[in-house]
VOPAGU-2260 file (C-alpha; in pm, 1 decimal, decimal comma):
REM VOPAGU-2260
SITE   aa  ch    i         X         Y         Z
SITE  MET   A    0    3813,5     358,3    -519,7
SITE  THR   A    1    3674,7     585,7    -231,3
SITE  LEU   A    2    3431,2     730,1    -540,2
SITE  ILE   A    3    3038,2     625,9    -520,7
SITE  LYS   A    4    2810,2     724,0    -730,8
SITE  SER   A    5    2460,1     657,7    -633,4
SITE  ILE   A    6    2079,7     770,3    -679,5
SITE  SER   A    7    2140,5    1011,4    -396,8
SITE  GLY   A    8    2416,6    1202,4    -527,2
SITE  ILE   A    9    2842,9    1187,7    -549,2
SITE  ARG   A   10    3067,8    1044,4    -212,1
SITE  GLY   A   11    3396,2    1065,7    -243,0
SITE  THR   A   12    3724,9    1108,6     -83,1
SITE  ILE   A   13    3920,4    1416,8    -148,1
SITE  GLY   A   14    4214,3    1384,9    -404,1
SITE  GLY   A   15    4377,6    1134,4    -559,4
SITE  ARG   A   16    4250,2    1023,4    -957,4
SITE  VAL   A   17    4017,3    1148,8   -1150,3
SITE  GLY   A   18    3699,0     890,3   -1138,0
SITE  ASP   A   19    3852,1     695,3    -861,2
SITE  ASN   A   20    3808,4    1010,7    -601,2
SITE  LEU   A   21    3626,5    1307,6    -494,2
SITE  THR   A   22    3844,2    1532,6    -719,3
SITE  PRO   A   23    3754,4    1879,5    -871,4
SITE  LEU   A   24    3684,5    1740,8   -1259,7
SITE  ASP   A   25    3417,1    1488,4   -1087,7
SITE  VAL   A   26    3228,5    1788,9    -861,3
SITE  VAL   A   27    3223,4    1983,8   -1165,5
SITE  LYS   A   28    3124,2    1730,3   -1412,8
SITE  PHE   A   29    2866,7    1632,8   -1169,3
SITE  SER   A   30    2746,5    1961,3   -1063,8
SITE  ALA   A   31    2655,4    2019,6   -1434,5
SITE  ALA   A   32    2434,1    1731,5   -1469,9
SITE  TYR   A   33    2238,6    1803,2   -1188,0
SITE  GLY   A   34    2247,4    2151,4   -1374,5
SITE  GLN   A   35    2131,6    1965,7   -1698,3
SITE  TRP   A   36    1815,8    1802,8   -1472,0
SITE  ILE   A   37    1727,9    2094,6   -1347,8
SITE  LYS   A   38    1633,3    2290,6   -1660,0
SITE  THR   A   39    1434,6    1977,2   -1766,1
SITE  GLN   A   40    1200,2    1979,7   -1495,9
SITE  ARG   A   41    1032,0    2331,3   -1619,0
SITE  ASN   A   42    1086,3    2524,6   -1926,0
SITE  LYS   A   43    1091,2    2918,6   -1703,4
SITE  GLU   A   44    1394,6    3237,6   -1787,1
SITE  ASN   A   45    1596,9    3149,1   -1444,9
SITE  TYR   A   46    1612,5    2877,7   -1214,3
SITE  LYS   A   47    1765,8    2872,8    -928,6
SITE  VAL   A   48    1974,6    2660,0    -646,2
SITE  VAL   A   49    2066,4    2653,8    -302,0
SITE  VAL   A   50    2400,1    2550,8    -146,0
SITE  GLY   A   51    2514,9    2508,8     201,4
SITE  ARG   A   52    2799,2    2303,0     346,7
SITE  ASP   A   53    2835,0    2195,1     640,6
SITE  ALA   A   54    3255,9    2259,9     845,5
SITE  ARG   A   55    3472,9    1953,6     709,8
SITE  ILE   A   56    3764,7    2155,4     602,9
SITE  SER   A   57    3701,9    2023,2     172,2
SITE  GLY   A   58    3390,1    2247,2     226,2
SITE  LYS   A   59    3472,2    2570,2      17,1
SITE  MET   A   60    3647,4    2398,5    -217,6
SITE  VAL   A   61    3389,8    2206,8    -259,1
SITE  GLN   A   62    3126,0    2520,1    -237,7
SITE  SER   A   63    3280,7    2724,9    -514,9
SITE  LEU   A   64    3331,1    2464,7    -763,5
SITE  VAL   A   65    2940,0    2352,6    -739,3
SITE  MET   A   66    2839,7    2683,3    -772,6
SITE  GLN   A   67    3083,5    2831,3   -1050,4
SITE  THR   A   68    2929,2    2561,5   -1189,8
SITE  LEU   A   69    2633,8    2635,3   -1224,1
SITE  SER   A   70    2688,4    3003,5   -1247,6
SITE  GLY   A   71    2861,5    2867,4   -1556,8
SITE  MET   A   72    2508,5    2718,3   -1716,3
SITE  GLY   A   73    2336,9    2993,1   -1659,7
SITE  ILE   A   74    2227,2    2916,3   -1255,8
SITE  HIS   A   75    2149,6    3173,8   -1019,8
SITE  VAL   A   76    2287,6    3049,1    -665,0
SITE  VAL   A   77    2184,9    3116,2    -369,3
SITE  ASP   A   78    2516,0    3026,8    -120,9
SITE  LEU   A   79    2435,3    3008,4     194,4
SITE  GLU   A   80    2818,6    2914,0     311,5
SITE  LEU   A   81    2858,0    2687,4     622,0
SITE  SER   A   82    2469,7    2540,6     728,8
SITE  THR   A   83    2347,4    2230,8     764,5
SITE  THR   A   84    2114,8    1989,6     587,7
SITE  PRO   A   85    1802,1    2103,4     730,7
SITE  THR   A   86    1826,7    2454,6     666,5
SITE  VAL   A   87    1943,3    2383,1     353,9
SITE  GLU   A   88    1643,2    2157,0     260,3
SITE  VAL   A   89    1393,1    2517,5     450,3
SITE  ALA   A   90    1598,0    2774,1     214,6
SITE  VAL   A   91    1497,8    2573,8    -110,0
SITE  LYS   A   92    1066,9    2629,1      12,3
SITE  MET   A   93    1135,5    2988,9     174,7
SITE  GLU   A   94    1332,3    3037,8    -185,8
SITE  HIS   A   95    1093,3    2896,0    -442,1
SITE  ALA   A   96    1458,0    2776,1    -599,5
SITE  ASP   A   97    1418,1    2440,4    -811,4
SITE  GLY   A   98    1631,0    2289,2    -612,1
SITE  GLY   A   99    1882,5    2280,9    -367,8
SITE  ILE   A  100    2272,8    2111,4    -297,3
SITE  ILE   A  101    2429,7    2054,6      13,5
SITE  LEU   A  102    2791,3    1938,9      13,7
SITE  THR   A  103    2866,9    1731,5     299,1
SITE  ALA   A  104    2944,0    1356,6     367,8
SITE  SER   A  105    2717,0    1318,2     692,5
SITE  HIS   A  106    2945,4    1121,3     973,8
SITE  ASN   A  107    3159,7    1030,6     749,2
SITE  PRO   A  108    3569,0    1123,8     829,2
SITE  LYS   A  109    3672,3    1489,9     717,4
SITE  GLN   A  110    3874,5    1336,1     415,5
SITE  TRP   A  111    3544,6    1250,6     294,4
SITE  ASN   A  112    3231,8    1515,0      79,1
SITE  ALA   A  113    2965,0    1463,2    -112,7
SITE  LEU   A  114    2696,9    1679,1    -293,2
SITE  LYS   A  115    2394,2    1597,8    -155,5
SITE  LEU   A  116    2051,1    1690,4    -425,2
SITE  LEU   A  117    1715,6    1790,1    -347,9
SITE  ASN   A  118    1439,6    1866,5    -555,3
SITE  LYS   A  119    1239,0    2194,1    -593,7
SITE  ASP   A  120     997,2    2089,8    -253,3
SITE  GLY   A  121    1410,7    2085,6    -100,1
SITE  GLU   A  122    1324,4    1700,9     -97,8
SITE  PHE   A  123    1617,8    1402,6    -215,5
SITE  LEU   A  124    1575,4    1297,2    -530,6
SITE  ASN   A  125    1376,9     965,0    -621,1
SITE  ALA   A  126    1559,8     705,5    -771,9
SITE  GLU   A  127    1442,4     821,0   -1063,5
SITE  GLU   A  128    1560,3    1170,2   -1072,8
SITE  GLY   A  129    1857,9    1017,4    -951,8
SITE  GLU   A  130    1951,0     755,0   -1256,2
SITE  GLN   A  131    1863,6    1070,7   -1489,3
SITE  ILE   A  132    2087,4    1301,1   -1292,9
SITE  LEU   A  133    2365,6     936,3   -1371,8
SITE  LYS   A  134    2272,2     948,3   -1737,9
SITE  PHE   A  135    2424,7    1245,7   -1824,6
SITE  VAL   A  136    2774,5    1239,8   -1614,1
SITE  ASP   A  137    2845,0     919,6   -1826,4
SITE  GLU   A  138    2683,3    1068,4   -2107,3
SITE  GLU   A  139    2889,7    1447,7   -1993,1
SITE  ASP   A  140    2555,2    1540,7   -2171,5
SITE  PHE   A  141    2538,1    1917,6   -2019,5
SITE  GLU   A  142    2548,3    2212,7   -2206,8
SITE  PHE   A  143    2692,4    2581,7   -2067,4
SITE  SER   A  144    2525,9    2905,5   -2122,1
SITE  ASP   A  145    2732,3    3218,8   -2289,7
SITE  VAL   A  146    2865,1    3539,0   -2143,9
SITE  ASP   A  147    2543,2    3742,2   -2117,6
SITE  ASP   A  148    2337,1    3470,5   -1930,5
SITE  LEU   A  149    2613,4    3379,5   -1656,5
SITE  GLY   A  150    2383,0    3272,4   -1290,5
SITE  LYS   A  151    2411,7    3492,6   -1023,0
SITE  ILE   A  152    2592,4    3376,9    -739,0
SITE  THR   A  153    2349,4    3524,9    -405,7
SITE  TYR   A  154    2462,9    3490,7      14,8
SITE  HIS   A  155    2269,9    3455,6     200,3
SITE  ASN   A  156    2412,9    3406,8     610,5
SITE  ALA   A  157    2001,6    3480,0     776,7
SITE  TYR   A  158    1826,3    3118,6     711,3
SITE  ILE   A  159    1957,2    2962,4    1020,2
SITE  ASP   A  160    1792,4    3226,8    1124,1
SITE  LEU   A  161    1519,2    3209,9    1001,8
SITE  HIS   A  162    1494,4    2778,5    1036,1
SITE  ILE   A  163    1504,2    2879,1    1427,4
SITE  GLU   A  164    1261,6    3086,3    1421,1
SITE  GLU   A  165    1004,4    2924,8    1200,8
SITE  ILE   A  166    1060,8    2559,5    1480,5
SITE  LEU   A  167     952,7    2867,5    1726,7
SITE  ASP   A  168     682,5    2919,3    1574,6
SITE  LEU   A  169     504,7    2573,2    1547,4
SITE  GLU   A  170     197,2    2522,5    1744,2
SITE  LEU   A  171     370,0    2211,4    1965,0
SITE  VAL   A  172     710,1    2375,1    2036,5
SITE  GLU   A  173     634,0    2526,0    2386,4
SITE  VAL   A  174     855,3    2803,3    2414,5
SITE  ASP   A  175     724,2    3007,3    2723,9
SITE  ARG   A  176     735,1    2659,7    2906,3
SITE  ILE   A  177    1040,9    2575,1    2837,6
SITE  LYS   A  178    1181,4    2908,2    2940,6
SITE  GLU   A  179    1004,5    2886,7    3258,3
SITE  ALA   A  180    1246,6    2547,2    3324,8
SITE  ASN   A  181    1609,6    2646,0    3372,1
SITE  ILE   A  182    1680,7    2336,9    3172,4
SITE  LYS   A  183    2111,1    2288,5    3170,6
SITE  VAL   A  184    2253,5    2170,8    2839,8
SITE  VAL   A  185    2595,8    2070,3    2683,7
SITE  VAL   A  186    2621,9    2025,0    2274,1
SITE  ASP   A  187    2858,9    1814,5    2151,5
SITE  ALA   A  188    2885,2    1949,8    1764,0
SITE  VAL   A  189    3219,1    1808,3    1647,9
SITE  ASN   A  190    3289,8    2109,4    1550,7
SITE  SER   A  191    3038,5    2145,2    1268,7
SITE  THR   A  192    2782,4    2342,3    1153,8
SITE  GLY   A  193    2595,0    2185,1    1467,6
SITE  GLY   A  194    2762,0    2461,1    1642,4
SITE  ILE   A  195    2643,5    2765,2    1497,7
SITE  SER   A  196    2256,0    2606,7    1485,5
SITE  ILE   A  197    2182,9    2417,8    1797,5
SITE  PRO   A  198    2329,5    2638,1    2045,1
SITE  PRO   A  199    2139,5    2924,3    1906,3
SITE  LEU   A  200    1807,5    2711,5    1912,5
SITE  LEU   A  201    1886,9    2635,4    2255,8
SITE  GLU   A  202    1915,8    3020,1    2350,8
SITE  MET   A  203    1609,1    3107,4    2219,1
SITE  LEU   A  204    1415,5    2901,0    2452,2
SITE  GLY   A  205    1563,2    3048,1    2692,8
SITE  VAL   A  206    1829,5    2687,8    2773,8
SITE  GLU   A  207    2194,9    2760,7    2943,3
SITE  VAL   A  208    2446,3    2595,7    2692,4
SITE  VAL   A  209    2792,0    2464,1    2776,1
SITE  LYS   A  210    2927,1    2457,9    2475,6
SITE  LEU   A  211    3192,5    2133,2    2341,0
SITE  TYR   A  212    3389,8    2103,2    2002,5
SITE  CYS   A  213    3134,1    2412,4    1826,3
SITE  GLU   A  214    3351,5    2562,4    1666,3
SITE  PRO   A  215    3271,7    2521,1    1282,5
SITE  ASN   A  216    3670,2    2482,2    1150,8
SITE  GLY   A  217    3596,5    2126,0    1017,5
SITE  GLU   A  218    3867,7    1971,3    1298,7
SITE  PHE   A  219    3710,3    1720,4    1375,8
SITE  PRO   A  220    3736,5    1555,6    1708,1
SITE  HIS   A  221    3674,4    1261,4    1750,3
SITE  ASN   A  222    3450,1     992,9    1497,6
SITE  PRO   A  223    3150,3    1191,2    1372,0
SITE  GLU   A  224    2924,0     922,2    1433,4
SITE  PRO   A  225    2650,0    1029,1    1752,3
SITE  LEU   A  226    2724,3     719,4    1872,1
SITE  ALA   A  227    2780,0     564,8    2241,6
SITE  LYS   A  228    3164,5     470,3    2182,1
SITE  HIS   A  229    3227,3     801,0    2000,4
SITE  LEU   A  230    3060,9    1057,2    2288,7
SITE  SER   A  231    3292,4     999,7    2563,0
SITE  GLU   A  232    3339,3    1265,1    2594,6
SITE  LEU   A  233    3041,2    1389,3    2631,6
SITE  SER   A  234    2877,5    1207,2    2873,1
SITE  GLU   A  235    3207,8    1359,1    3122,9
SITE  LYS   A  236    3052,2    1716,0    3054,6
SITE  VAL   A  237    2757,0    1682,5    3100,3
SITE  LYS   A  238    2831,2    1498,5    3469,4
SITE  ASP   A  239    3066,8    1762,5    3571,1
SITE  GLN   A  240    2888,5    2052,0    3471,0
SITE  HIS   A  241    2583,6    1872,3    3661,3
SITE  ALA   A  242    2362,7    1904,0    3308,9
SITE  ASP   A  243    2010,6    1801,2    3286,1
SITE  PHE   A  244    2145,3    1677,8    2971,8
SITE  GLY   A  245    2369,2    1674,1    2675,0
SITE  ILE   A  246    2319,1    1709,7    2312,5
SITE  ALA   A  247    2511,9    1507,8    2005,6
SITE  VAL   A  248    2440,2    1557,5    1644,2
SITE  ASP   A  249    2623,3    1497,2    1332,3
SITE  PRO   A  250    2828,9    1702,8    1129,7
SITE  ASP   A  251    2527,8    1860,6     857,4
SITE  VAL   A  252    2307,8    1744,1    1176,0
SITE  ASP   A  253    2035,3    1586,2    1058,8
SITE  ARG   A  254    2113,2    1288,7    1319,2
SITE  LEU   A  255    1984,4    1370,9    1665,3
SITE  ALA   A  256    2104,0    1192,0    1990,1
SITE  PHE   A  257    2136,7    1225,1    2432,7
SITE  VAL   A  258    2285,9    1178,6    2689,1
SITE  ASP   A  259    2111,8    1154,5    3036,3
SITE  GLU   A  260    2211,3    1388,0    3309,4
SITE  ASN   A  261    2400,1    1064,1    3431,1
SITE  GLY   A  262    2642,2    1075,4    3138,5
SITE  GLU   A  263    2409,5     731,3    2969,3
SITE  MET   A  264    2335,1     739,0    2640,5
SITE  PHE   A  265    1955,3     804,9    2564,1
SITE  GLY   A  266    1999,7     573,5    2254,8
SITE  GLU   A  267    1941,8     690,7    1922,2
SITE  GLU   A  268    1632,1     512,0    1845,3
SITE  TYR   A  269    1483,7     684,5    2105,6
SITE  THR   A  270    1544,3     965,7    1950,9
SITE  LEU   A  271    1223,3     932,8    1737,9
SITE  VAL   A  272    1044,8     731,9    1978,1
SITE  SER   A  273    1070,0     985,9    2236,3
SITE  ILE   A  274     950,4    1305,4    2007,4
SITE  ALA   A  275     689,3    1060,9    1854,4
SITE  ASP   A  276     507,6     978,9    2173,6
SITE  TYR   A  277     447,1    1385,4    2269,6
SITE  VAL   A  278     342,7    1444,2    1914,6
SITE  LEU   A  279     104,0    1197,6    1885,3
SITE  SER   A  280     -40,8    1300,4    2246,7
SITE  ARG   A  281    -111,5    1643,3    2074,2
SITE  LYS   A  282    -200,4    1502,2    1762,6
SITE  LYS   A  283    -354,9    1190,5    1604,7
SITE  GLY   A  284    -197,3    1021,6    1291,5
SITE  ALA   A  285      21,1     733,1    1166,9
SITE  THR   A  286     377,2     702,0    1192,7
SITE  VAL   A  287     647,0     583,1    1012,8
SITE  SER   A  288    1029,7     458,9     990,9
SITE  ASN   A  289    1251,0     263,2     843,9
SITE  LEU   A  290    1265,2    -113,8     864,3
SITE  SER   A  291    1608,4    -173,2    1068,8
SITE  SER   A  292    1415,5      61,5    1251,6
SITE  SER   A  293    1311,0      70,2    1697,4
SITE  ARG   A  294    1033,3    -152,3    1741,7
SITE  ALA   A  295     926,0      90,1    2010,7
SITE  LEU   A  296     837,2     345,9    1753,1
SITE  ARG   A  297     502,7      84,8    1702,6
SITE  ASP   A  298     446,8      44,9    2029,3
SITE  ILE   A  299     441,2     415,1    2148,8
SITE  THR   A  300     211,5     459,1    1852,7
SITE  GLU   A  301      -6,7     158,1    1917,4
SITE  LYS   A  302     -30,2     302,6    2234,8
SITE  HIS   A  303    -139,0     638,2    2158,3
SITE  GLY   A  304    -442,8     433,1    1951,0
SITE  CYS   A  305    -278,3     549,1    1661,5
SITE  GLU   A  306    -137,3     315,6    1313,8
SITE  TYR   A  307     296,5     260,2    1244,9
SITE  PHE   A  308     373,7     201,1     925,7
SITE  ALA   A  309     759,2     104,4     731,4
SITE  SER   A  310     886,7     216,6     450,5
SITE  ALA   A  311    1217,6      70,6     295,5
SITE  VAL   A  312    1571,0     187,5     415,6
SITE  GLY   A  313    1640,7     552,7     309,6
SITE  GLU   A  314    1501,7     876,1     409,4
SITE  VAL   A  315    1371,1     965,1      71,8
SITE  ASN   A  316    1173,8     631,8      86,3
SITE  VAL   A  317    1064,7     725,7     455,7
SITE  VAL   A  318     877,0    1093,3     332,9
SITE  ALA   A  319     722,1     861,5      13,1
SITE  LYS   A  320     554,2     718,1     286,3
SITE  MET   A  321     531,9     927,6     489,2
SITE  LYS   A  322     304,3    1112,7     240,9
SITE  GLU   A  323      99,4     836,4     190,3
SITE  VAL   A  324     -27,1     747,2     505,8
SITE  ASN   A  325     -10,8    1140,8     597,0
SITE  ALA   A  326     161,9    1095,4     904,8
SITE  VAL   A  327     247,4    1325,4    1155,4
SITE  ILE   A  328     600,5    1216,1    1224,4
SITE  GLY   A  329     842,1    1024,1    1108,6
SITE  GLY   A  330    1205,5     953,2    1030,7
SITE  GLU   A  331    1476,8     685,6    1102,0
SITE  GLY   A  332    1625,2     528,9    1405,5
SITE  ASN   A  333    1979,7     632,0    1363,2
SITE  GLY   A  334    1837,5     990,7    1533,5
SITE  GLY   A  335    1677,2    1062,7    1209,9
SITE  VAL   A  336    1318,3    1291,6    1335,2
SITE  ILE   A  337    1118,4    1415,8    1000,8
SITE  TYR   A  338     828,7    1612,3    1089,3
SITE  PRO   A  339     641,9    1748,9     828,1
SITE  GLU   A  340     452,7    2020,7     982,5
SITE  LEU   A  341     809,0    2221,2     918,8
SITE  HIS   A  342     990,7    2012,8     630,5
SITE  TYR   A  343    1045,6    1697,5     478,7
SITE  GLY   A  344    1309,5    1566,1     609,3
SITE  ARG   A  345    1504,2    1480,3     947,9
SITE  ASP   A  346    1611,9    1755,8    1165,4
SITE  SER   A  347    1808,1    1794,3    1469,7
SITE  LEU   A  348    1660,5    2141,4    1570,2
SITE  VAL   A  349    1292,9    2039,3    1499,8
SITE  GLY   A  350    1408,6    1724,4    1790,5
SITE  VAL   A  351    1575,2    1887,9    2021,8
SITE  ALA   A  352    1271,0    2247,8    2020,9
SITE  LEU   A  353    1079,5    1910,1    2028,6
SITE  PHE   A  354    1183,1    1708,6    2259,8
SITE  LEU   A  355    1224,2    1965,1    2550,9
SITE  SER   A  356     863,0    2048,6    2490,9
SITE  LEU   A  357     782,5    1655,1    2577,4
SITE  LEU   A  358    1077,4    1704,2    2844,0
SITE  THR   A  359     942,0    2023,2    3060,7
SITE  GLU   A  360     538,5    1880,3    2974,6
SITE  LYS   A  361     698,1    1548,4    3172,5
SITE  GLN   A  362     858,5    1725,5    3433,1
SITE  MET   A  363    1084,6    1468,7    3459,9
SITE  LYS   A  364    1438,5    1331,5    3389,3
SITE  VAL   A  365    1587,6    1248,3    3116,6
SITE  SER   A  366    1699,7     895,7    3317,8
SITE  VAL   A  367    1327,4     865,2    3419,9
SITE  LEU   A  368    1181,4     917,9    3068,1
SITE  ARG   A  369    1449,5     681,6    2869,3
SITE  GLN   A  370    1270,4     417,3    3136,0
SITE  THR   A  371     936,6     469,1    3036,7
SITE  TYR   A  372     961,2     292,3    2693,6
SITE  THR   A  373    1028,6     -13,6    2642,9
SITE  SER   A  374    1401,1    -111,2    2571,5
SITE  TYR   A  375    1527,2    -319,1    2266,0
SITE  TYR   A  376    1804,2    -422,7    2124,0
SITE  MET   A  377    1995,7    -490,4    1798,7
SITE  ALA   A  378    2247,6    -619,9    1681,7
SITE  LYS   A  379    2361,0    -593,1    1354,1
SITE  GLU   A  380    2638,1    -814,7    1119,6
SITE  LYS   A  381    2670,4    -863,5     732,7
SITE  ILE   A  382    2765,9   -1139,7     543,2
SITE  GLU   A  383    3072,2   -1084,2     235,8
SITE  LEU   A  384    2978,4   -1203,3    -128,7
SITE  THR   A  385    3088,0   -1422,3    -375,7
SITE  PRO   A  386    3102,9   -1342,9    -713,7
SITE  ASP   A  387    2855,6   -1678,9    -718,9
SITE  LEU   A  388    2649,5   -1593,9    -449,5
SITE  ASN   A  389    2248,5   -1529,1    -638,6
SITE  VAL   A  390    2158,1   -1321,7    -309,2
SITE  ASP   A  391    1784,7   -1288,3    -447,1
SITE  LEU   A  392    1776,1   -1657,5    -496,2
SITE  LEU   A  393    1891,5   -1665,0    -106,4
SITE  LEU   A  394    1665,5   -1385,9      -6,1
SITE  ASP   A  395    1375,9   -1615,9    -166,3
SITE  LYS   A  396    1501,3   -1961,3       1,6
SITE  ILE   A  397    1458,1   -1710,5     355,3
SITE  GLN   A  398    1102,2   -1583,5     295,1
SITE  GLU   A  399    1040,3   -1972,5     187,8
SITE  LYS   A  400    1098,8   -2148,1     456,2
SITE  TYR   A  401     909,0   -1837,2     679,1
SITE  LYS   A  402     635,5   -1769,4     468,6
SITE  ASN   A  403     410,4   -1848,6     781,3
SITE  GLU   A  404     575,7   -1538,2     981,5
SITE  ASP   A  405     484,0   -1227,0     936,5
SITE  ILE   A  406     711,7   -1109,0     633,7
SITE  THR   A  407     757,4    -813,1     469,0
SITE  THR   A  408     968,5    -768,7     116,3
SITE  ILE   A  409     948,3    -407,2      14,8
SITE  ASP   A  410    1356,2    -362,0      64,2
SITE  GLY   A  411    1537,1    -766,7     109,4
SITE  VAL   A  412    1340,0    -950,4     398,6
SITE  LYS   A  413    1164,0    -887,7     756,9
SITE  ILE   A  414    1072,9   -1152,0     977,3
SITE  ASP   A  415     862,0   -1066,0    1217,1
SITE  PHE   A  416     838,2   -1324,9    1467,9
SITE  PRO   A  417     612,3   -1232,3    1821,9
SITE  ASP   A  418     943,5   -1083,1    2038,1
SITE  ASN   A  419    1192,8   -1031,3    1806,0
SITE  TRP   A  420    1228,9    -964,2    1466,5
SITE  VAL   A  421    1503,6    -981,2    1216,0
SITE  HIS   A  422    1595,1    -814,7     873,1
SITE  LEU   A  423    1794,3    -904,7     577,1
SITE  ARG   A  424    1900,3    -658,2     315,5
SITE  LYS   A  425    2201,3    -652,8      24,6
SITE  SER   A  426    2399,7    -333,0      57,8
SITE  ASN   A  427    2361,3    -101,6    -227,5
SITE  THR   A  428    2723,0      12,5    -198,1
SITE  GLU   A  429    2924,5    -299,9     -66,0
SITE  PRO   A  430    2977,3    -684,0    -181,6
SITE  ILE   A  431    2817,8    -744,3     118,2
SITE  VAL   A  432    2421,7    -896,9     334,0
SITE  ARG   A  433    2329,2    -681,8     575,5
SITE  ILE   A  434    2166,4    -869,7     877,7
SITE  TYR   A  435    2018,7    -668,7    1176,9
SITE  THR   A  436    1868,3    -790,1    1499,4
SITE  GLU   A  437    1618,8    -647,3    1772,8
SITE  ALA   A  438    1502,8    -829,7    2077,4
SITE  LYS   A  439    1465,3    -738,3    2433,4
SITE  SER   A  440    1813,6    -787,7    2515,8
SITE  GLN   A  441    2169,9    -825,3    2364,3
SITE  LYS   A  442    2187,8   -1180,8    2444,6
SITE  GLU   A  443    1956,0   -1278,9    2242,5
SITE  ALA   A  444    1943,1    -979,9    1954,0
SITE  ASP   A  445    2360,5   -1135,1    1896,5
SITE  GLU   A  446    2218,7   -1519,4    1875,1
SITE  LEU   A  447    1894,7   -1461,6    1686,6
SITE  ALA   A  448    2181,7   -1257,9    1425,7
SITE  GLN   A  449    2436,9   -1546,7    1408,8
SITE  ARG   A  450    2116,1   -1809,4    1426,5
SITE  PHE   A  451    2042,2   -1639,7    1003,9
SITE  ILE   A  452    2432,0   -1635,1     959,0
SITE  SER   A  453    2409,4   -2029,4     985,3
SITE  GLU   A  454    2093,8   -2023,3     823,6
SITE  LEU   A  455    2236,3   -1827,1     548,9
SITE  GLU   A  456    2594,5   -1987,3     483,2
SITE  GLU   A  457    2319,6   -2321,0     508,8
SITE  LEU   A  458    2085,2   -2204,2     228,3
SITE  SER   A  459    2350,3   -2142,3     -23,9
SITE  LYS   A  460    2581,3   -2405,8     -30,5
């Protein structure tokens, strides 16, 4: 079964049977449920929703179904067509819309697609809002409009440009300094909408751009998750072109990774760390990342005399914590940068601009910059669950065993030891327990993960 319904939206593979895969009927039902939810939020005469998509092959078909369904409910639609997730988020705010839908399965392969749902602030829905929509879907509780009250669909193709303009106007983006630096960059946009957003941003900053897979045709040339094992061509291109560094983004442009001038990965965890270093050097304040993100963010935050906070896993949880502590920068260790000065969403475009501002301020090579941060190494493992296993009781036993350590329980159990940490959490989408560890060597991280796998297995007997 490849149809997954969750509080953040619906995702699945295209084709197959209704209810088992992401079929046109499933798309229509979920779009109608979202439209019904929109109408419960505010009592007004006209409602407006922004819709955009990444470049995957099924996008045009899915977007048409979504927009026509919303129109059938009397909701006006602003059609951004090809766009990025952060651009749609920015557009919701600029349009004073009632919500937004992004059609993207993020880093999933091309056969996948998804509907990601936004509120009137251009932010992902919280758990309670998502549950309301799932209830509408299950009960098929939606009402369509009469023929005279159908919503209108308006095409708007300028929002990527407007998004870039907003970034260039930010106080911490040093446009003139970047233009004077004569920087050369290779961009791997995995043939999606990063190809029509990242290069234009760089060109506005006076950066020479070498394009690699920047044609938004949805034909992903490699696994679209921006990890080292998928970016060998980018690494080679950076070296061949004698570029200053390389940029990789996922299909919807909310995850950002860098390759240094030697073709070596900067480390996706260190995207946020380096940008936080720059922001905190100019503006003191709290930082936030999720529990499974690197300790390196806490280190750099404390180096600047500021306070670090951890949230439960998930962008909506990071954003909630950022608002609570009035954070100046935050995000997730997978290369997701959230800069609230612009908007509360992971945004590779603003991440690129802030990274360039840092690099030109430091006046050092990307490889040298990376060496200024403490190196941590992660291991990610999982344990398959059996039907009779009480996971909550198992995690309670772990918590009791390590009660004298620094423990956080807002999302599973995280144990912070002096030199390393382990995070144990039950997956929301699979019958597994995820085990994340971090230490100052890969060997130590791997050994810590295996140790806790053994302890969990022993406690489950």
